[in-house]
N, C-alpha and C positions, 0 to 999 in steps of 0.2 A: 391620462397617464397609462390607463389599459389599454387604450387604442395602440398608443405609441409602441407599449411592450408586444402587443401583439403581431404590430407589423413587423417589429426587430426578429421575433422568433418565426415568423412565416418566412422572412427574407433570408434566414440562417437557414431553415430546412431547405429552401428551394435551391439554396447554392451547395448542398450536400452536407452541410454542417450537423453534427451530432451531439457537439460538444461546446457547451456555455457556461464559463465561470467557475468549472472544477477548481483551476490551479488559484482561485482567491480564496477557497476554503468552505465553498459551499458543498454540499454533499446532495442529499434527497431530493431537493427542489431543483436540482441543477440538471436534471434530465431531460432531453427532448426527444419525443416520440415520432417514429418514422411509421409510415402504414405498414411496410413488411420489414420490421428492423432484423438486419442480419448482425449477429456479433462481429464477425470479421469487418464489416463495414463501420461499424460503432466504433471498434478499437482503432481502425485505422484512421477514421476522422479525431481521435485523440491524439494518436502519435503524431499526427502532422501538425499540431499546436507546438510542438517541440523543436520544430524545424524553423530557422531561421531562411527565410526565402532570400536573402541577400547572400547567406554563408550558409548554404544547406549541407557542407561536409563540416562543419565547425563544431557540433554538438558533442559534448561529452556523455550525452544521455546514452543509456541502453535499456532494453526491454526483456521481457520475459512473458511467456505463457503458460499458465499451470492451474489446474483445476484446484484451487485452494478449499473448496467446499463441498467436492465430491458430487455436483449435481448433472455433472457430465459437459458443463460449457466452463473453459476458462477462464480464469480472471486474467486482467492484464495489469503486470507491474512496470512499473516505470521509474529507473533510478537516474537521477540527472548528474551524478558524481560519486567519488570515491574517498570524499574527504569525511572527518570524524562526524561533523554536525549533520550530514546529509543523509535524509532518509528515503525510502522508496514509497511510491503511491501505489495504492491497489484500486483498480478499477474492477468492477463487475456489472454484468448485464442482468437486469431483475425485471422480469414480465415485460421485455421488450424495450427498456431504458436502461442507458448505461451510466452508472452512478460510481463517482469518486468516493472511497470508503475512509479516506483519511492518508496520512502519511506514517511509516512504522520503520524502526529500527535506527542504525548509524552507518557509516563507512557505506551508504549507498545500499544497505541489504538487510536482512533480517533473517530470522531461524524459523524454520517450518517443519513440524512433525505430522507427516503423511496418517500416521495412525489414529490419531486424535483431531487432525484439523488444525491444531495449535499453531498461532503465530506468535513469535518471540520477539518482542520489539525491547530491545537493551540499550542503556547509555552509562558508559563507566568514563570518569574522570575525577582525577586527584583521590583516588580511593574511594570514592562514593558509587556505588552501583545502583542504577533504576532501571525496573524492569516491569513490562507488562506484557500479559498474555491475552490476545484476543480469539475469537473463532467467528468466522461469516456464518450467520443463520438468517435465512430469508431477506438476503440482501442487505444485510447489515452487518459492520463488524461490532461484536458486542465484547466489550472489555470484561474477561472473567475473573481476573486478579492482578494486583500489583505489588510489588517487592522493593523494598527500599534498604539499602545496606549502607551505613557510613563507617564501619568499623575499620576499614582501609586507610581512612583518612589519618586516622590518629596513630601516635607513635605506640600507645596501650590500646588494642582493640576494644577492651572493655570500656574505653571513653567513650565509644560509638554505641550506635543504636541498630535496632533491626525492627523493621514496619512490614506489616501486610496489610493491604488495604487501608493505609493510612492509620493503623493502629500499630503502637509500638508492643512487640512481643519478644519473647525470649528466643536465644539461639536455637534452642530445642524445637520452639514452637514453629520457628522460620524455617528450618530442615523439614518438620513434618510437612508444611505446606507445600515446599518445593518438591517432596516425593508425591505429593497428590497432583501436581499440577505439570511434574518435569516428565520429560520424554525423549524419544530419541529422535532428535532433528536430524533431518536428511542431510548429508554432509555435501552433497552433489547439487543440492538445490541452490539456485542464484537468482537474484532479481536482475543482475549484470548478464546477459547474454549475447543479445544481438544488438548491432548498432541501429541507431533511430536516423534512417534514412529512407527515402523513398524506395530504393532498389529491395533494400531488407524487409521494409512494410510489405511490399508486394510479394515478395517471397515467401516470408513466414508466414502471412495469413493468407496466403495462395490464392491471391487476388488477379484478375484477369490484367494482362499488360496493355 
């Protein structure tokens, strides 16, 4: 079995592939190293997996490049749509390998605060709001805190509850936690900036034609 896996990986690298299994939910074990990896080439390999070879212009996916962790190399953000349950995937290059850090947000986007590097991943439905805040550190998306508010679900908000990191708290404690982790998100930031097609991949990543 080990020999078969090795053959598959060698064949994928030889074919120019840098992206194996990310969209099935794997993370740090999904990276495939190249001898001299370029983040542009790595991200181009990721983006091309979103293109249907039979219908290359049919994708609703969009992407953006943004340095979310302030290390000088941008992260790749890919959003496959703009519907309520659609999240945006974040990819990063760490020590020469590209990793998928997970999916965040809703409506194909998430909030981002440049001053702190906080990534705000929220979901609201039927008066219930769930929000997690992450920060990228050493090639990983670390969850800092989670918020859960059910008061909007009830006619009388007092029938609902507030939770911080899974622990029920008072509204005052909830608000204090928000003040600690809240921040000014960049209203101009978006995961959905460029179309996912070969021309845009080449242009945005400044690859040779």
